[in-house]
N, C-alpha and C positions, 0 to 999 in steps of 0.2 A: 362399117365396124359399128353402127349403133346397137342390135343386137345383143352383143356381147355387155354393153355397157346395160339394159335394161335388167340383166341378172346380176346384177354385181351384188347386190345384197345378200345372195349366196355365201361370198365370204365370210362374213363374220356366222350368219346362221349353219354352215356346215358343223362346224367345231361345236356351237351351239348345240345343236341336236343330237350329237357324240355323246356330250355333257350330260344333259338331261336324260338320253334312254339308259346310259351306264346310272346314273345316279339315280332315276328310279328302279332298275333293276338291283339297285345296292338297297334300296328302302324294302322292297317286298322278296325279294329271293337274296338276301342275303348271302348265306353261305355256297347258294350253288353259282351265283355271279362269281363271286370269289374264286371257284376253284376254275372259270372260263380265264383264266389270267393270260395267256397267250390272245386267244380271241377277243378280248378285250381292248387290250391294247395295239393290236393289226387292226381295229375296228375304227379306234378315235385316231392313229396313226394316217389311216388310208383317208379320211374327212379332211385334215389338216393338209396332206399332202395335195386332196381335190383343189383345197382353198388357194394354195401356193402356186399349182401349175393356172387356176385363174388369173389369180395375182399379177404374176408372171406375162401374161397376156392382156391384161390391161397396161401395166406398165410400157409393153411393147408398142401397144395402140399411141400411149400419149407419147413416148418417145419420137413416134412417125410424126406427129403434131397434132393426133387430132385435138379439139376443143375440148375444154371441160365439159363432165357432163353432172347436171343436179337432177334429180327425181325427188321430187317431194309430195307429201298429202296434206291438206290441214288438219290437223291431228284435234285443235281448241278453237274455238270464237266465242266472244262474247263482246257484242257492241262492234268497237274498233279495237278491238284486240284480236288478236290472229297470231295462232301458233302452228308451224309446219314441220313433220317430222321428212325424213326421207334419208338419202346418202347422197355424197359428192365425191366422184373421179377426177382428179386433177392431177398435175405432176406431184405435189407433195403428197397425197393420199396414195398417190400409185406405187410412190417408192416407199414410203412407209408401210405399205400392206407387202410387200415383197420381201422388207427386212425383218418384219415380225413373223409373218409366214415360214421362211425358210429358216430363222435361229428355231422358230418354235418347232419345226419339224424335226430338225437335228437333234433338239433338245430331247424330242419325245422319243426317238430310235435309241438314244443314250441312255434313257431311264429305264429301258428293257434290261440292260445289263447292271445299273449302279443298284435299281432297287428291285432286283431279282429277287433277292430272300426277304423281301421287307413283307410281313402282312399286309400292309395298306397298302399294297402294289395299285389295283384297280383303280381304288378311290384317290388316288395321286393323280394316276391320267384322266379322271374325270375332273380334279381339280384344276388339271394342266390344261385341257381341252378349254373350262369355261372362262379360265383366265387367260387364252389366245384368244376367244370368241369375243370377250370386253374390251380389249386393245385393239382388235379390228374394228369394234363398231365404234369403237373412239375416234379413231382416225377417219373414218368415211362420214363423219357427225358434220351437217350444214350449217349446225348453229349451238350458239352456247348453251341452250337447255339440253338438248340433245348429249351435248359433249358433258355436262356435268351429270348426266342419267350415267353413261358409261364411266367417268372418272371415279365416282362413287363404287360401281360395279368392280372396276379394279382395284380400288382399296378393300373391298372385300375378300377378292380372288387372295388378294396378298395376306391377308390376315390367315384366310385357310390354311395357305401355302408356309408363312413362315411358324405358325404353330403346329404343321403335320402331324408332329410328333408331342402333342400336346400333354401326354402324361411326362414329358420331360419340363420341370420348372423352369431351366434358362429359355425353353420355347415358348412354355405359357406364357413367361412375361416380356419375350422379344415380340410376338405377336402384338399384344397389347400396346405395349410401348411404340410400335409401328402404326398402329389404329388409333391413337389418341394423338401423336403428333401430326399424323397425315389430315385429321379433324381440324384441328387449326388452321393449317393451309386451306382446308375446303371449305370453314367458315368464310376466313376472308375471302375466297374465289366467290363463295355463292352472293356475300355482301357487294363485290366488285360487279357480279351479272347483275344484280339486281339494280344497283345503282348506275350501271349503265344503261339499263332499259329504262330508267325514271329520265334520264336526261337526254337519249337518242330515239328511245321508241321501238328500238329494234334490236334484237338477239343474234341479226347476222353478222358474221367479221367484219368484210368489207364495207357494208351499210353502216355499220355502228361507229366504223373508225372515221368514216370521211363525215358522218354528221357530227361526231365530236370535235372533229377539226375544225370544221365549219363555225361550229357555236361557241368554240376558245377567240376563234379568228373575230366575231361579229359581236363578243360582248357578251353573248346571250348564258354563259356559262362560264365560272371562273376556272382561269387555268389551275389553281391551288384544288378545285374539287375535281376534275379533270383526272390531274395527277394521281389525286386519292384513289379513285375509281380504278382506276390503270394498277396501279401500286397493288391494290387489295385483289385486283386478277391473278399479279403477279405472286402472291403467295401460296398460290394454288402450288405452281410449279416450284416454288420455292419447299415446300415441305416433298411433294412427288419426286422431284430431281435430287433430294437432298441438298439443298443449299442452306450456308448459313444463314440463319441460325437455327434451320429446323431439320439438322443432318445427323439428328443423334440417332435415329433409329435406323439407318442403312446398314452400320456394322453390325447390330446385334438381329440383323435379319439373315445372317449366316447359321442362325438357329437352325435353319429349314434343310430340306435336303439338297445337296449342293445342283442337282438339274434346276431347281426353280431359283437359286440364286445365279444360275445363269439366264435364266429367262428374263429374270426382276431387273437385272445390272445390265444386260445388253440391249432388249429389245421392247419391253413392255413397260413396266410400272415409270422408272427413272427417265425412259425415253418419253412415256406421256409428257411430262413437265416440259421437257425442250420443245417438242411439238405443238404443244399449246401456245408458247411463247411465238414462234412461227407462224400459227394461225392467226395470233393477235397482235401483229407485227403492224397492220394498218393502225389501232389504237395506239400500239407504244412508240411509233415511229414520229409523231408529231410531237412529243412532247419530251424535250430535252433531258427534264430533269428524271422523267422515268427511264429511260434509257441510259443514264449515267448511273441510276440505281442499280439497274440491271447489271451493267458492265462490272462495275465495282463488287456486287456480290460473288459473282462468276469469279471475279480477279483474285478475291481472299479465299473463299471457298477452295479453287484450284490448291492455292497455296499451302491453305488450313489442311486438306485432306494430305497430299503431299509429306508434309511435315508429320503429322500423325504415321504415316504408313511407314517410317522409316525405323520405328522401334517395335513393330507388330510382330510377333511369333508366330501368331495363327496364318497360316497360309491364307486362308478366304477371309480373315479379317484384314489381311494387308492389302488382298485385290480390292475388297470392300472400299477400302478408301482411297483407294485406287481410282476405283469408277467414279467416286465422290470430286475428285479432283479432276477427273478427265471432263465430267459431267460443268465441273465450273468453267473449265475452256469454252466449251460450247455455249452455255449462259454468257460469259464475257463476249464471245464474238457476236452473239444476238444483240448486246449491247450496244457494240459500237457500229452497227449496222451490217456486219458483217454476215448477213443471212446465209447466204451459200456457203461459206467455211463453216459456219456452225451447225449446218446439216450435213453438210460433206464429213465432218468430224464423228456428228451421231452415227452415220453409215460406218465407216470406217472403224469405228471402235465397236460398235454393235458384234461386229465378225471377229475380232481379235479379242477383246473381252468374254465374249461367248468362248471361245477355243481355250483361254485363259483359265476360265472358273472350270469348263468343261476337262483340264488339265489335272488342277487341285483337286476334282473329285475322283480321277483317274488315279492320283496318287493316294490320295485317302484310302481308295479302295483297296490298291496293294500294299499300302502299312496297314490296314485292319488285318491281315492276312500274320502278321509277325506280331501287332502290338494288342490287338482286340480291337472291339470296337470303340472303344471309349474315345469320344474327341480329344480330349486334352493330350491323349500321346498320337493320335493318328493325324491331327492336325497341326502338330506345334512342331518348325521347321528343326527346332533342336533334335527333334528325334531322327531327322532325315538323314540326308548326306549320301551319295553316291549311287543315286537312284537311276541315273542316266544306263549304269549296266544291267540295270535289271528291267528298264523300263524306256527302250530306245525310242520307240513310236511318242509315246507319252511327253518324253525329255526333246526330243527335235519341234514338235509342235509348239511346246511351252517355251522353248526357244524362240523360234519365229513371233509367237506374240510379244515376248520380250522386247524383241527388236522392234517391234511394229509400234508396241506403246510408246519406245523410249524415242521414235522418231528419227530411228536409220534409215538414209534410202538403201535401196527401191521400196523399203517396204509401205504398207498401207498407210501407217500413221504419221510417217516423215511429211507427207502431200497435206495432208488435210491439219496438221497442227502447224506447218510453216504457213499456210495460207492463214491461219488463224494470227499466228505471230505478226506477220506482215502486216494485215487491216489492223491489228492494235496499235503497231507503232505509228502508222499513219494517223493515227487520234489521237493518240495519248501515250507519249513513251516512258512515263514512270510505271503505267499498266502493262506495258510491254514489258520492260525489265523484270517486274515481280512474275508474270509470268514465262519470261525467259529463264530466270533461275529455278522456277520451279520445275521446268523442262530439265535442268541437270539434278535435283532430289528425285524426279521419277524415274531418271536412268540410275541412280544409286539405289534405291530402294525394290527396284525391280530386278537389278541383276543381284543385289543380295538374295532375294528370294529363290532366284535361278541358282547361284553357287551354294547355296545353305541345303539347297532340295536336291539338286542333282551331281555335284562335285564332290569330291573330296570322299571319306571313309563314311560308312554306314552308320548310323548310333545309335539304331534302333533297338539293339538289344543291350544300350547300355544301362545297368541296373540302377545305377547312380541317378541318370539323367531322370527316369522315369520317378524315382523317389524326388527328386528336386520339383520335379511340375506336378506331382501329385500334392507336395507340401504349397505349393502357391494354390495350388486349387484351392485347398482347404482352408490358406488363410484369407482368400477372396471371400470365402463362405462364412468366416469367421469362427471358423474351427481350427482344431491342431491334433496333434498324433497324440497319444497316451493312453493310458487307462480312461475307458468310458468315452471316449472320440468316437463322432458319430462316423458310421462307415459311408465312405465315398455313394457306394451306391443307394443309400436313404437318401441322397439329392433328389433322387428322380424318382418318378412314380409307374407305377405299371401300368401297361395301354388296357382299357377295360374293352373286354371283348374281342380284344384281340392277342393269339398264342405268342409271346416273345421268344424270342431264339434263347436255349437256356446254355450257350457257349456265347454269349454276348460278350463277356470279360476275357475269353481265352483266346489266345493264341495257337496256332496249329500249323505254324513254319518259321523257318529262322531265316527266310528271304522273303523279300517283296519279290511281287510277280506282274507281269504286265496285263492290263486290264485286255476283257473279252473283246473280241471284234465289232460288236454294237456298241461299244464305248469308243474305241480309237478310231473306227471307220468317220464318225463325225468330226474328230478331231484334224483327222488326215483332209477332210471335207472343206473344212473352216479354216484350213490353212491356207487354198490356194486364193481366195479371196484376200486373205490378212498379207498375202504379199502382193496381189496383182490388181485389186480393185483401188488402190490409190492413182494408177495412171490414168485413171477417167479422168481426173481432176488436176492434172497436172499446169504448170503454167503456160508451158507450150501448145497444149489441146487441152482445154478446160472443158469438156463436156459436160460435164457435173454442173458447172454454173451455165454452161448454156440452157440445161434442161431444167435447173431450179433455180429461180432469181427471187428477189424480192418481189412483191405485189403491185410495188411503185417504185418509183426514182426518188423518192423523199432525202435518200440518205444517200450522198454521193461519194463519201470519202471511202466506203468499201469497195464500190464499183473501180473507183480511180487506184486502190493499192492493188486489186487483181490485175490490173494492167500493166505490173512492175516488167522492166527490161530485163534482160538477161543478168547484167550486172548487180540488179538490184537483189534478184532470185539468189544469186550465188552468194552476194553478202548475209541476206537473211538467214539463209538456210543454212552458209556455214557456220554463221552464229550458233542457231539452234543443235546443228550436227555437233559443234562443239563442244557446248555446253553438256552433251548428252556423254561425249567420248569422255569428259572429266569425271561425271558421274560413274561412269562403266568402270574405268582405270582404278578411281579412289574402291570402288567395290571388289574388284578384282584384289587389288593390295591387303585387304582387309579380309575378306570371306574365302577368297581364291590359293592365296599365296602365304597368306598369315604374316604379311608383314607388319600389320601395324595391330593392336590388339584393341577391339572394338571396347574394353570393358574400361582401358585406360584412357578413352577418349573420354567415356561418359562419365568418368572419376573428373575429367578438367572441367567440364560445363555440366555439371550435376543439376542446375535450376533447369536448362534446356532440355535436359535428358527425361527429367520426372515430368516436364510439361508435355514434351513429346508423347513418353509412356502413359501419363495419366490424361491423355486425350484433350488438355488443354483442358480438364477438369469441369467441362461442360456439363457431364452428367452429374458430379458432385452439386455445381452450381445449382442446375435445374431442379434437383433433389430436394434441395435446402429450400430455394426460392418458391417453388410450383407445388411439390409433393408434399413435405413439410410444411409448408407455408399454408397450405390449403387445409392441411389436419388441422393446424394451431386456429384457423379461421374458424373449421367446422367445430371445434370444441369451444371457443369463443361464443358461438352462435347457439350451440348447446346450452350454457350457461344461460345466457340470455333466455332462452325458449323456457328452460327448467325454474328458471329464477321470477322471471318479468311476465313472460307470457301466461307459465302457468299459474303465477301466483295470482294474477289479476282475474283468472277464470276462476280458480280456487276462491277469492274472495269474495267474488259477486257469489258464488253458489252458498259460502258461508253468511255473508248480508242476508241473501234469499232464506237461508233455514230459518236465521235467528228473529227475521220479522216475520216468517208466518209462525212460528212458535207462539210469536208473543200476539199476535191477532188473535189468534185463536182463542184466545181469553174474552175477547170482546165480543165474541159470537156467542152470545147467552139464551137469543129468543126472545128477550123481553124489550118490547117498545118504549118504556120509558127510558132504560139503560139507552137505547140508541137515540130516542130525543134531547138526552142529558148530553151524548157525548155531541150532537148536531150544535145543542145550546152554547156548550162552553167552546166550541171552534169558531161560529159566530162572533162570541164577546172574544177570542182571542183576537180575531181579524179587526173588530172595533177598535181595540185595545190599541194595536197594531198599526191601523189606520192614524188614527188620534195623534200617538206619538210623532210619527214623520210628517 
């Protein structure tokens, strides 16, 4: 089977070639290439399909027990410094290749229907292909330098895709926010990589981890310094996987088209952070302080995301906070040593979250026929309701994804989340209690989302609700209705060089409609793994853990937790299902049966409601401390520059001018006058010397 490994580099190269060819075509023959919309999409989808087929072949070879394969070439050398580039195919990379290619393939099929009328259709496919290539290159990287290169490429592609509709102010702001926030984490990652190389003289994952542990054990390196390097590296995943406190970019990333939201949240950017933690596990696992930091960061992020999601009305932002919460579970699992459980949840979550995001895009597509293309109306769940009658395929698949993320057996999310909770309980019962409570909140807000969207009566034609939502939008923009008020359409700009649909804000139907087959087919395909893929990791026959396990046995607790008895499984599983059922029941009483008024609850706990509604005020705090703080600092620096630095320079110039003007009167060309000056100067020196 070795020949199949020799050409594994083709997996990231195929989508890269597609992106380059289409991109060059757009640069050189823009109008002609844009006319060949279907040809370009078929070309891009075919290349990612070929990469997906190859990824499955490699995965099957690894599952059959083939040894990990590494191919490398020397890229740079100077003295005793040697840097290699290449690729590695092992169980972890082969699994990630399958996840990324399958989700990317289905997202690209879905894109054909969702972006059918968008003038940037071809450009979007080129970006998607480049994004997929960057992530595929990341997962097969054999060392930290190559990881960092692709890590930055992933960040660049996310910037391009989140800001795809860059002529909309919200999208332009969102992509800049994502870019800047991720640069904070990436700078920490870069410092950590350099520190790790300084101490271990290696960029290789296992080698660096082993040397670091040996150096700490022998006392040649301080444990504090080793922990500092590891935490700096962890800052990279904190930003990419939207962990507290660098999580603020993820909800705003919803300003990009829905297909990229699905790809970012399921298989590429946010998955990159969890993947890097798994790759760096040999470094992290030997430092208990770092493992605790990772675990508590994930635990708090899981709770934080869930607590904010319960008050979100935008369907995509609700799912974004859901992603943030589920990523917290994965990071927490890594921190407690549950390596297999964290990656298992990464796999199951990729499929059902991709389906949920694509389902939300299908809902938006159906709503736009009634309310127009304004996201204020098309994405707000208060304008929805009763869509199950109009969109049965979307509703059914969305319900499957909701049940999966809530951890209801036998859906995929139950098995992976239960394994995380069981492993966490064995390590830290307090952490387990927080994660267990978060599972109940997850069930509540997800069924709130489902009931508000698909059950009840359709509210899309409610003029009063549309007016309320528009008022909210204008209040957020610091505007108000009345004479001289700004038109909401002025909040956006026109796309330069692209012809915008003139009917952008007009509706042409009184009822929503089901999406075309190019959009519903990926939903139906993703529904299958959302239901069944969890069966590969049940406690009774855990094929996943047999295939994916920690690089070493330094952390024993997670392995012991995975060997739970049937009684322990029933107790732990029963607890997680029980809290989920409580959340579902509460959501049904409020949003399905109308037995409880949600506004009455909000009035009883106004402080908590405002805390959740305002996202714990992180945006306001960061704006005041970092944005406004940096502006204040810049103004002070400007004052110093203009008054002190410029003052010194101007004073020096003035002194030079005055002395020059004065000295010119002494240059008269008379030798007697010069001799007199010299005599006076010498006399002055003599007198001065005599006095001293």
